BAFI-3210 file (N, C-alpha, C; in Angstrom, 3 decimals, decimal comma, padded with zeros to 6 digits):
// residues 142
n [1|2|3|4|5|6|7|8|9|10|11|12|13|14|15|16|17|18|19|20|21|22|23|24|25|26|27|28|29|30|31|32|33|34|35|36|37|38|39|40|41|42|43|44|45|46|47|48|49|50|51|52|53|54|55|56|57|58|59|60|61|62|63|64|65|66|67|68|69|70|71|72|73|74|75|76|77|78|79|80|81|82|83|84|85|86|87|88|89|90|91|92|93|94|95|96|97|98|99|100|101|102|103|104|105|106|107|108|109|110|111|112|113|114|115|116|117|118|119|120|121|122|123|124|125|126|127|128|129|130|131|132|133|134|135|136|137|138|139|140|141|142]
n.u [000,854|000,459|002,901|002,913|000,831|-000,859|-000,801|-001,938|-004,556|-005,512|-005,447|-007,667|-011,020|-013,243|-014,494|-014,829|-017,319|-017,802|-020,261|-022,145|-024,857|-027,434|-025,543|-024,012|-021,626|-021,999|-021,544|-020,925|-020,627|-018,956|-018,491|-015,558|-013,874|-011,418|-010,747|-009,103|-007,291|-006,801|-008,673|-011,184|-014,045|-017,539|-020,470|-023,619|-026,821|-029,677|-031,524|-030,209|-029,111|-026,619|-026,278|-028,436|-027,592|-025,466|-026,681|-027,240|-024,776|-021,774|-019,335|-017,045|-015,575|-013,314|-012,324|-009,633|-008,286|-005,645|-005,610|-006,345|-006,060|-004,126|-002,866|-003,046|-005,010|-004,561|-001,930|-001,747|-001,685|-003,508|-005,644|-007,176|-009,192|-010,035|-012,506|-014,695|-017,754|-019,139|-021,599|-020,747|-020,600|-019,126|-018,728|-016,523|-015,408|-017,443|-017,225|-014,720|-015,338|-017,210|-015,599|-013,985|-015,852|-017,729|-020,184|-021,796|-022,949|-025,511|-027,188|-026,359|-027,604|-030,058|-032,526|-032,213|-029,548|-026,300|-023,120|-020,448|-017,795|-014,976|-013,437|-010,354|-009,183|-007,232|-005,334|-005,059|-002,560|-001,746|000,782|001,453|002,336|003,307|003,972|002,809|001,190|000,124|-001,165|-001,025|-003,374|-002,211|-000,254|-001,662|-002,920|-002,762]
n.v [-001,186|002,297|004,515|007,212|009,969|011,253|009,450|007,234|008,189|008,632|006,069|004,805|003,774|004,098|005,691|006,207|008,348|011,151|013,135|015,746|015,257|016,597|017,612|015,412|012,863|011,297|008,566|007,263|005,305|006,141|006,439|007,636|010,050|012,083|015,523|017,582|019,078|017,463|017,409|015,713|014,212|013,723|011,940|012,505|011,696|013,690|012,490|010,923|010,442|011,544|013,613|015,282|016,058|017,710|020,001|021,381|021,627|022,007|020,833|018,128|014,819|012,510|009,180|007,450|004,310|001,925|-000,847|-003,300|-006,778|-007,033|-008,702|-007,459|-004,865|-002,351|-001,764|-000,767|001,981|005,055|007,799|010,654|013,023|016,369|018,809|020,788|020,611|021,470|022,057|021,051|022,183|021,653|020,248|018,765|017,782|016,057|014,197|013,146|011,861|009,938|008,487|007,154|005,725|003,990|002,651|004,470|005,991|005,104|006,315|008,942|010,975|011,271|013,318|013,812|013,491|014,896|016,386|016,850|018,756|018,390|020,664|020,671|021,100|020,245|017,282|014,140|011,867|008,499|006,363|003,974|002,249|004,687|006,453|009,183|012,116|015,535|017,011|019,640|021,101|021,687|019,745|017,554|018,283|018,850]
n.w [000,000|-000,681|000,708|000,879|001,756|-000,181|-002,326|-001,059|-000,564|-003,204|-004,187|-003,247|-003,809|-002,336|000,661|004,173|005,280|007,090|008,589|010,254|012,413|014,016|015,778|016,378|015,383|012,204|010,214|007,005|003,978|000,999|-002,563|-004,091|-006,070|-007,787|-008,328|-010,819|-009,356|-007,224|-005,223|-003,349|-004,884|-004,728|-005,472|-004,638|-003,280|-002,662|-001,103|000,685|004,072|004,843|002,984|003,545|006,059|005,347|004,449|006,716|008,001|006,459|007,068|006,922|007,160|005,717|005,637|004,514|003,976|004,055|004,721|003,763|003,487|005,437|008,328|010,795|010,910|012,064|011,625|009,140|006,730|007,171|006,436|007,517|006,261|006,692|006,130|004,077|002,190|-001,017|-003,540|-006,888|-010,049|-012,283|-015,393|-016,308|-013,970|-013,186|-015,259|-014,669|-012,287|-013,186|-014,916|-013,138|-011,703|-013,405|-013,095|-011,823|-013,736|-014,263|-012,420|-012,153|-013,572|-012,371|-010,818|-008,081|-007,530|-007,115|-007,822|-005,581|-004,195|-002,156|-000,100|001,109|004,384|006,250|007,149|008,884|009,266|009,569|009,409|010,387|013,436|015,716|013,696|012,941|011,827|011,287|008,344|006,048|003,726|001,207|000,775|-000,052|-002,343|-005,898]
ca.u [000,000|001,299|003,350|002,709|-000,590|-001,601|-000,947|-002,908|-005,882|-005,894|-005,554|-008,926|-012,246|-014,274|-014,033|-015,821|-017,708|-018,371|-020,979|-022,715|-026,306|-027,875|-024,359|-023,303|-021,038|-022,744|-020,562|-021,445|-019,634|-019,162|-017,527|-014,815|-012,972|-010,622|-010,717|-007,772|-006,412|-006,645|-009,769|-012,152|-015,354|-018,553|-021,767|-024,504|-028,261|-030,302|-032,348|-029,334|-028,985|-025,396|-026,475|-029,322|-026,749|-024,629|-027,474|-027,171|-023,375|-020,991|-018,061|-017,001|-014,294|-013,212|-011,268|-009,059|-007,433|-004,940|-005,380|-006,842|-005,137|-003,170|-003,291|-003,408|-005,388|-004,045|-000,568|-001,856|-001,795|-004,828|-005,629|-008,450|-009,222|-011,022|-012,794|-016,101|-018,209|-020,040|-021,972|-019,768|-021,317|-018,138|-018,960|-015,287|-015,282|-018,386|-016,648|-013,639|-016,000|-017,806|-014,508|-013,511|-016,973|-018,657|-021,512|-022,560|-023,675|-026,915|-027,980|-025,791|-028,543|-031,287|-032,671|-031,810|-028,096|-025,460|-021,692|-019,934|-016,332|-014,473|-012,327|-009,564|-008,587|-006,006|-005,538|-004,302|-002,000|-001,136|001,461|001,739|002,559|004,272|004,227|001,582|001,432|-000,883|-000,755|-001,797|-004,079|-001,317|000,507|-002,540|-003,438|-001,803]
ca.v [000,000|003,499|005,089|008,655|010,205|011,559|008,186|006,426|008,743|008,429|004,631|004,284|004,060|004,399|006,297|006,444|009,749|011,661|014,404|016,029|015,140|017,058|017,809|014,151|012,300|010,325|008,052|006,390|004,901|006,803|006,303|008,885|010,292|013,268|016,569|017,809|019,620|016,462|017,477|014,616|014,432|012,790|012,013|012,244|011,876|014,527|011,630|010,259|011,160|012,358|014,824|016,146|016,626|018,759|021,219|022,054|021,891|021,439|020,244|016,678|014,118|011,303|008,272|006,576|003,361|000,952|-002,001|-004,531|-007,899|-007,076|-009,483|-006,483|-003,658|-001,126|-001,491|-000,182|003,432|005,660|009,245|011,300|014,339|017,283|019,914|021,107|020,300|022,382|021,521|021,274|022,155|021,508|019,013|017,983|017,068|014,941|013,187|012,493|010,961|008,818|007,665|006,317|004,887|003,894|002,186|005,626|006,578|004,693|007,203|010,291|011,928|011,383|014,690|013,954|013,336|016,023|016,246|017,718|018,813|018,607|021,589|020,106|022,034|019,552|015,844|013,430|010,694|007,463|005,452|002,779|002,536|005,740|007,279|009,967|013,549|016,377|017,446|020,761|020,795|021,790|018,515|016,558|018,798|018,893]
ca.w [000,000|-000,785|001,969|000,917|002,008|-001,415|-003,065|-000,323|-000,810|-004,605|-004,465|-002,715|-004,558|-001,344|001,910|005,214|005,117|008,326|008,610|011,569|012,466|015,340|016,594|016,616|014,170|011,413|009,253|005,955|002,982|-000,286|-003,646|-004,196|-007,196|-007,485|-009,332|-011,392|-008,317|-006,178|-004,251|-003,459|-005,510|-004,262|-006,135|-003,510|-003,434|-001,636|-000,264|001,658|005,338|004,898|002,190|004,338|007,112|004,760|004,303|008,010|008,336|005,362|007,503|006,717|007,187|004,897|006,084|003,493|004,692|003,242|005,590|003,136|003,400|006,547|009,490|011,822|010,173|012,667|011,151|007,809|006,678|007,056|006,294|007,773|005,637|007,257|005,229|003,877|000,836|-001,717|-004,861|-007,956|-011,328|-013,352|-016,144|-016,394|-012,697|-013,246|-016,153|-013,913|-011,349|-013,922|-015,453|-012,029|-011,252|-014,538|-012,675|-011,358|-014,881|-014,247|-011,555|-012,102|-014,155|-011,584|-010,325|-006,682|-007,388|-007,466|-007,562|-004,528|-004,099|-000,799|000,088|002,205|005,342|006,647|007,271|009,915|008,600|010,398|008,487|011,169|014,850|016,007|012,511|012,908|011,660|010,646|007,000|005,523|002,467|000,043|000,575|-000,666|-003,608|-007,018]
c.u [000,890|001,646|003,110|001,216|-001,412|-001,831|-001,963|-004,331|-006,355|-006,033|-006,906|-010,107|-013,395|-013,637|-015,181|-016,055|-018,419|-019,006|-021,489|-024,230|-026,752|-026,690|-023,554|-022,704|-021,973|-021,794|-021,246|-020,303|-019,963|-018,115|-016,833|-013,968|-012,253|-010,632|-009,276|-006,787|-006,189|-007,733|-010,722|-013,479|-016,301|-019,828|-022,803|-025,964|-028,783|-031,202|-031,525|-029,202|-027,751|-025,554|-027,404|-028,535|-025,924|-025,380|-027,455|-025,745|-022,497|-019,655|-018,143|-015,626|-014,424|-012,073|-010,891|-008,127|-006,867|-004,623|-005,818|-005,740|-004,124|-003,724|-003,742|-003,729|-004,825|-002,593|-000,582|-001,990|-003,252|-004,695|-007,033|-008,355|-010,344|-011,254|-014,269|-016,468|-019,114|-020,412|-020,939|-020,484|-020,379|-018,352|-017,706|-015,057|-016,231|-017,837|-015,500|-014,239|-016,526|-016,746|-013,990|-014,583|-018,016|-020,060|-022,392|-023,315|-025,149|-027,775|-027,480|-026,752|-029,846|-031,337|-032,218|-030,305|-027,374|-024,015|-021,280|-018,413|-015,953|-013,312|-011,578|-009,002|-007,234|-006,339|-004,645|-003,869|-001,352|-000,541|001,781|002,034|003,645|004,597|002,974|001,944|000,219|-000,303|-001,635|-002,329|-003,138|-000,526|-000,327|-003,052|-002,340|-001,233]
c.v [001,235|004,083|006,590|008,963|010,504|010,286|007,269|006,894|008,412|006,953|004,060|004,701|004,421|005,078|006,274|007,950|010,219|013,022|014,615|015,994|015,483|017,168|016,557|013,632|011,279|009,864|007,109|006,046|005,577|006,348|007,649|008,880|011,607|014,238|016,761|018,346|018,653|016,478|016,304|015,083|013,339|013,003|011,562|012,492|012,762|013,716|010,963|011,114|012,042|013,654|015,792|016,790|017,803|020,068|022,044|022,479|021,230|020,812|018,720|016,135|012,885|010,467|007,370|005,618|002,322|-000,306|-003,324|-005,582|-007,986|-007,917|-008,575|-005,170|-002,366|-000,837|-000,830|001,331|003,881|007,167|009,768|012,727|015,147|018,421|020,225|020,804|021,393|021,721|021,924|021,106|021,955|020,196|018,143|017,196|015,874|013,841|012,446|011,472|009,728|007,919|006,710|005,327|004,775|003,443|003,344|006,303|006,247|005,623|008,643|011,343|012,068|012,765|014,867|013,828|014,601|015,739|017,279|017,625|019,129|019,593|021,113|021,229|021,497|018,081|015,285|012,099|009,765|006,439|004,116|003,212|003,596|006,653|008,091|011,441|014,239|016,885|018,627|020,426|020,768|020,532|017,439|016,992|018,865|020,302]
c.w [000,000|000,579|002,016|000,974|000,756|-002,213|-002,381|-000,630|-002,226|-004,972|-004,050|-003,589|-003,623|-000,146|002,901|005,229|006,376|008,134|010,026|011,477|013,881|016,294|016,881|015,302|013,519|010,313|008,277|005,003|001,659|-001,294|-003,793|-005,464|-006,870|-008,653|-009,808|-010,349|-007,160|-005,122|-004,433|-004,060|-005,037|-005,066|-005,109|-003,863|-002,312|-000,716|000,842|002,922|005,362|004,100|002,922|005,483|006,594|004,589|005,588|008,337|007,276|005,772|007,410|007,061|006,303|005,439|004,920|004,210|003,742|004,021|004,968|003,056|004,530|007,688|010,629|011,120|010,765|012,301|009,780|007,848|006,600|007,106|006,534|007,253|006,272|006,280|005,185|002,431|000,311|-003,037|-005,910|-009,294|-012,518|-014,104|-016,287|-015,109|-012,677|-014,153|-015,471|-012,950|-012,076|-014,561|-014,375|-011,588|-012,367|-014,141|-012,204|-012,496|-014,838|-013,397|-011,520|-012,643|-013,405|-010,933|-008,873|-006,476|-007,819|-007,114|-006,515|-004,509|-002,660|-000,856|001,325|003,074|005,814|006,816|008,372|009,302|009,613|009,438|009,144|012,593|015,032|014,844|012,210|012,719|011,045|009,332|006,589|004,131|001,264|-000,246|-000,122|-002,033|-004,657|-007,177]
res [x|x|x|x|x|x|x|x|x|x|x|x|x|x|x|x|x|x|x|x|x|x|x|x|x|x|x|x|x|x|x|x|x|x|x|x|x|x|x|x|x|x|x|x|x|x|x|x|x|x|x|x|x|x|x|x|x|x|x|x|x|x|x|x|x|x|x|x|x|x|x|x|x|x|x|x|x|x|x|x|x|x|x|x|x|x|x|x|x|x|x|x|x|x|x|x|x|x|x|x|x|x|x|x|x|x|x|x|x|x|x|x|x|x|x|x|x|x|x|x|x|x|x|x|x|x|x|x|x|x|x|x|x|x|x|x|x|x|x|x|x|x]
***
């Protein structure tokens, strides 16, 4: 699994997605792609609880983990990205998302779905036991 945080993030097709619901954490699973600048892209339905949460508070976190196949998952790298989301009307960003997740074409045009872009504030990177650091947004963006 990639040792550098940007490579780890870009290697993942899914992420745990944290939003706030009535002031409490709410975590779900999302498909993720990346814009040309490296920002995460999400295709979300307004019917989903996490999207309804975003209407109240746009702050989010995404957990990318590289523990698949490890006997001890806690020895694998993981990256928690903190930031906020906003709707993204860029057709090129949508094409980037659909290129990564072709199955999303079946619902991307539904009226309740929209593309969202995560503006990264910073991230917390754990590369293994004792290898932990905070990362500023610029280190994860192109």
